[in-house]
C-alpha positions in Angstrom: 114.3 159.0 145.4 118.3 157.6 145.9 117.7 154.5 147.2 119.2 153.3 150.5 122.0 150.7 149.0 125.1 149.6 150.1 127.8 148.6 147.2 130.8 147.8 148.5 134.2 148.6 146.7 134.4 145.0 145.5 131.0 144.9 144.2 131.7 148.3 142.5 135.0 146.5 140.9 133.0 143.9 139.3 129.8 145.5 137.9 131.9 149.0 137.2 131.6 152.6 138.5 128.8 153.5 136.0 126.4 150.8 137.3 127.0 151.4 140.5 126.6 155.2 140.2 123.2 154.2 138.7 122.0 151.8 141.3 123.1 154.3 143.8 121.0 156.7 142.0 117.8 154.5 141.9 117.8 154.3 138.0 118.4 150.1 138.0 117.6 149.1 142.0 114.2 147.6 142.9 112.2 149.7 145.4 110.8 146.5 147.1 112.5 143.2 146.9 112.3 140.0 148.6 116.0 139.5 150.7 117.4 136.5 149.3 118.9 135.7 152.7 115.8 135.6 155.2 113.5 136.0 152.1 111.2 138.5 153.5 110.2 141.7 151.7 112.6 144.4 151.6 112.3 148.0 150.6 115.1 150.2 149.5 113.7 153.3 150.1 113.0 153.1 153.6 115.6 150.1 154.9 119.4 149.9 154.2 119.8 147.2 151.6 123.0 145.6 150.4 123.8 144.7 146.7 125.5 140.9 146.8 126.9 139.8 143.5 127.0 136.2 142.7 129.3 135.1 140.2 129.3 132.1 138.5 131.9 130.4 135.7 130.1 132.3 133.0 127.3 134.2 134.5 126.7 136.7 137.4 123.6 138.0 139.0 123.0 140.9 141.1 120.8 140.2 144.4 119.6 142.4 147.0 119.4 141.6 151.0 118.6 143.1 154.2 122.0 145.1 155.4 121.1 143.4 158.8 120.7 140.2 157.1 124.2 140.6 154.8 127.2 142.6 153.9 127.6 143.8 150.3 129.9 141.5 148.9 130.9 139.1 146.0 130.1 135.6 146.2 132.1 133.1 143.7 130.0 129.9 143.4 129.7 126.9 140.7 127.4 128.0 137.6 125.2 125.1 138.6 124.8 127.1 141.9 124.0 129.6 140.1 121.5 128.6 137.8 120.3 126.9 140.7 119.8 130.2 142.4 118.2 132.2 139.2 115.2 129.3 139.5 114.8 130.2 142.8 114.7 133.4 142.4 112.1 133.2 139.6 110.0 131.1 141.7 110.6 127.4 139.5 113.0 125.7 141.5 112.2 122.4 142.6 112.3 122.3 146.3 114.9 119.9 148.5 117.4 117.8 147.1 119.9 115.2 148.2 121.8 116.3 151.4 125.3 115.0 150.4 128.1 116.2 147.9 131.1 114.7 146.5 134.3 116.9 147.1 137.9 116.0 145.9 138.4 113.1 148.5 135.0 111.6 149.8 131.4 111.9 150.2 130.6 114.3 153.0 127.4 113.8 154.4 125.1 117.3 155.6 122.6 117.4 158.3 120.7 120.8 159.1 119.3 121.3 162.4 118.9 123.6 165.5 121.3 122.9 169.0 120.3 124.2 172.4 123.4 125.6 174.1 122.8 127.5 177.1 119.5 128.1 176.6 119.6 129.4 173.5 118.9 127.5 170.1 121.8 127.7 167.6 121.6 126.9 163.7 124.2 124.1 163.3 125.6 121.8 160.7 126.6 118.4 161.3 129.4 116.9 158.7 129.9 113.4 158.5 131.9 111.4 155.9 130.5 108.4 154.5 133.9 106.3 154.7 137.4 107.5 156.4 139.2 110.2 154.8 142.8 110.1 154.5 145.3 112.9 154.3 145.6 113.7 150.4 148.8 112.6 148.9 148.9 109.7 151.4 148.0 105.7 150.9 147.0 105.3 154.5 144.0 103.6 156.1 143.7 105.5 159.2 141.2 108.3 159.3 142.6 111.9 159.1 139.4 113.6 158.9 139.4 115.8 162.7 143.1 115.8 162.4 142.6 117.9 159.0 140.0 120.2 160.5 142.1 120.9 163.4 144.7 121.8 161.3 142.4 124.4 159.8 141.1 125.9 163.0 138.4 123.4 164.1 138.2 123.1 168.0 138.1 119.7 169.7 134.6 119.7 171.7 134.7 117.0 174.9 130.9 118.5 175.4 128.0 121.1 174.4 128.5 123.5 176.8 129.4 126.4 175.3 129.1 128.1 171.6 132.6 127.3 169.8 134.7 130.2 168.9 134.3 132.0 165.3 136.8 130.7 162.8 137.6 133.4 160.5 138.2 133.2 156.7 135.1 130.5 156.7 131.6 131.0 156.4 128.5 129.5 155.4 126.7 130.1 151.8 123.1 130.6 152.6 121.4 131.9 148.9 118.0 132.7 148.5 117.2 131.3 151.9 118.8 127.6 151.1 122.3 126.1 152.1 124.5 126.1 149.0 128.0 125.6 150.4 130.6 125.5 152.9 133.4 128.1 152.2 136.7 127.8 153.0 139.7 130.8 152.7 141.4 130.7 149.2 144.5 128.8 148.6 146.1 132.3 148.0 144.1 134.5 150.1 141.8 135.4 147.6 138.1 134.8 146.7 136.8 131.7 149.0 136.5 128.6 147.8 134.2 125.8 148.3 135.1 123.3 151.2 131.5 121.5 150.5 128.9 122.3 148.4 125.5 121.1 147.8 124.4 119.5 144.2 121.4 121.1 144.5 120.7 124.0 147.2 119.3 122.3 150.5 115.9 123.6 152.0 116.3 124.2 155.9 113.5 125.3 158.2 112.1 128.7 158.9 113.4 128.7 162.5 116.6 127.6 161.2 117.1 130.6 158.9 115.5 133.0 161.6 118.2 131.6 164.0 121.3 131.9 161.5 120.0 135.4 160.8 119.8 136.3 164.5 123.2 134.9 165.1 124.6 135.6 161.9 126.5 132.5 162.4 126.2 128.9 161.8 128.0 126.4 164.1 129.4 123.4 162.2 130.1 120.1 163.5 132.5 117.3 162.3 132.6 113.9 163.1 134.4 110.8 161.8 132.2 108.5 159.6 130.1 106.3 162.0 130.3 108.6 164.7 126.4 110.6 164.3 124.8 108.7 161.4 121.3 109.9 159.9 119.1 110.8 162.7 115.7 111.7 161.9 114.8 113.9 164.7 116.7 116.9 166.3 116.4 115.2 169.7 117.9 112.3 168.4 120.6 114.1 166.1 121.7 116.1 169.8 122.1 112.8 171.4 124.3 111.6 168.8 126.5 114.9 169.0 126.7 114.6 172.5 128.1 110.9 172.4 130.6 112.2 169.8 131.9 114.4 171.9 132.1 112.2 174.6 134.1 109.7 172.9 136.5 112.5 171.6 135.2 112.4 167.9 133.9 116.1 167.4 135.3 119.3 166.3 133.2 122.5 165.4 133.5 125.7 164.9 131.3 129.1 164.5 131.1 130.3 160.8 129.9 133.3 159.8 127.1 133.9 157.6 127.8 134.6 153.3 125.6 134.7 150.5 122.8 136.4 148.7 
């Protein structure tokens, strides 16, 4: 029986027409699978299923997801991330991991949590550097973290009364049920590149993942160093976010989900 598979043009271009046609005919596609976004079972004979190609530096992995969780797409990631995803798919990855990464200019701390806005829970990421960030190419001593993000389209948030607008071109990579990266548009409009990526995939709670799949987006809040800090509970995190907003030290955007 033919599988109910979606194979996007960009996936087809990467794997070739012959492989794509075999998938659509059901030759190489699994019947049942675990959705690599929400990690719940799926059946490509009973429900629409997306093919998602995860491409590293040397390796590519074709994964499957509920079409309601993710569209068929190609996702460019590092070889280290891809190997982590393969280990997760095979069930032998170590859980957890440090919640920080080292991009080019600074160390960014990233915390996940659920944020209540207008009576509804939304998945959120709170990003705060561990030191001031100056504009690339300058020798300044100030902190340009928020101005740089505002130039990218993030909006200042005086208070958390409504969901921030969607920032198109940016996305959050949730792969095999774990947080891998925040992606931004490529410099020439090509494949997205990682603005932040985890050294190891970060675990998120079932509630966070369920909210992300429900809304198909994640709220990203960013604040300068020392504005929020590491908070052990979500209520304390919310209090710190509200305080940063009131002090004019918070920007935010809603980022669509991407991933495998």
